[in-house]
N, C-alpha and C positions, 0 to 999 in steps of 0.2 A: 418338247419337253413335259413331262408331267408335274401339274401344279405350279405352272409357270403362266402367269398372266402379263402379256405385253403391255396392255393397257396400263396397268399399275405401274410397271417399270417406267414406261414413257411419261406419266405424269410427275412420277418422283424425279426423273431427270429434268423435266421442264420446269419444275420447280425450283430445282438446285441450280439450274443455268440463267434462269430468267426470274432474279428475286421480285420484279415487278408484277410477275404474273398473278400473283395472289398476294395483295397488299394486306400487312397485318392491322387489324383494327385496334386504333388507339382507345383504351378506355381509362376513365378515372376512377381508381379505387377510392371507396368510401373507408375512411381510417375505422378501424375496428376499436372499441374502448378497451384500454389495458386492465388487464385483472390484476387487481393487487396482490394477489396469492400466486399468479403466475405471471411474472413480468416478460416472459419470452412472447405472452400472446400480444395481438396487436399490431400496429404499424412498424415498419422497419425504416430507419433514417438513411435516406438516399446518400449522403456523405460517408457515413461510417459502414453501412450495411449490419448495423447492430439494431435489433429490437429496441423500440423508443423506451418501452418500460425496462429494459435491462440497464438503459443508460440512465434513467431516472433513478433507478434502485442503486445504481453505483454512485451516483451523485450525493445522494441521500447518505448512504455508508461512510463517504468521504467526510461528509459535514459532521456527522456523528463522531467519527474518528478524531477528526480535529477537535471538537469540543473537549473529548475526554483526553486526548494528550494535552491540551491546554491547561485543563484542571489538574492533570498528573503533574505538569511541570511546574505550575503555581504552587502546588503543595509542597513539592519536592525544594523548591526555591526557599518558601517560607520555613521548612525544617532545616535545610542546610543553612541557611543564613542566621539560624540561632546557634550553630555550632561555631565551635574554635577550629583553627587549624589543627591543634593537637586532637580535638576529637576526629578529624577526618584522617588523620595519621594514624590512630588506631582503629579505625573503621578499615582502612587499607590493610593494615596489617591482618585482621580478622578476615577479611575478603580473600587476601591472597592465599592464607592458611586454607580455606575452602577450596581453593582453586588448585593449590599446589604449586604455586609460583613464588618467586621472590618478591617481597614487598614493593622494592623498587621499582620492579617492571612495573606494577599497577600506579605508583605514585607518579613515574615519569610519563606512563600514558595518558593519565589524567592531568598531566603538567602541575602537578602538586609539589614537585620537588623543590620547590623555595620555601614551603610552609616550615620547614625546620628554623627557617632565619627568624620568624616570629609566631611562635606556636601558639601565644594567648590572642591573637587577632582573630576577628570573626570573619568567617567565609563571605566573600562577595562575588564569588564566581556564578557559573551557569549550574543549572539542573543537571543531574547526574545523565539523564537520557539525551542532552544537549552536548555532552563532550565527545567530540568525534574523535579522540584517541583511544577510546575504550571499546573493545568489541562487546557483543551482547552479553556474553557469560561473565564479563567483568561487570558490567553495568548490574545486571541481576544480582550478582554477588554484594556488590556495593550496597543496593538499595535493601537487600534482606538484612544485611548487617546493620544498617542504621533504621531499619522499622519502616520502609516506604514501600 
């Protein structure tokens, strides 16, 4: 055969069939410092396979988001707890109009259906972002109407 080297083929087969023939050298890698502007540079976590810089950046982002959400929730609670049930009923009607849905759909989703029983009572419930029955569009519309 032209261009065929039997010795090379023999070496390849020998390595494939006998893994101990050529032992892999174990080396210890020196960690490369992570570049702040390129979190994918540096070492890779053995547990997750993710570059260490990416994991650190994700953790930092989550911490910032949690702080922002906490501040937003606190602001929402302050504003909402100054409102009466009637104020929130009115806001639900305006938000429902923006969304093109019936107001009672919004009031029931927010679990505010009982607000008509005592319209002058101050609101003591959760922040809008914490109301599980509302979808994102409903939350956004309510926050816009309430100026949040």
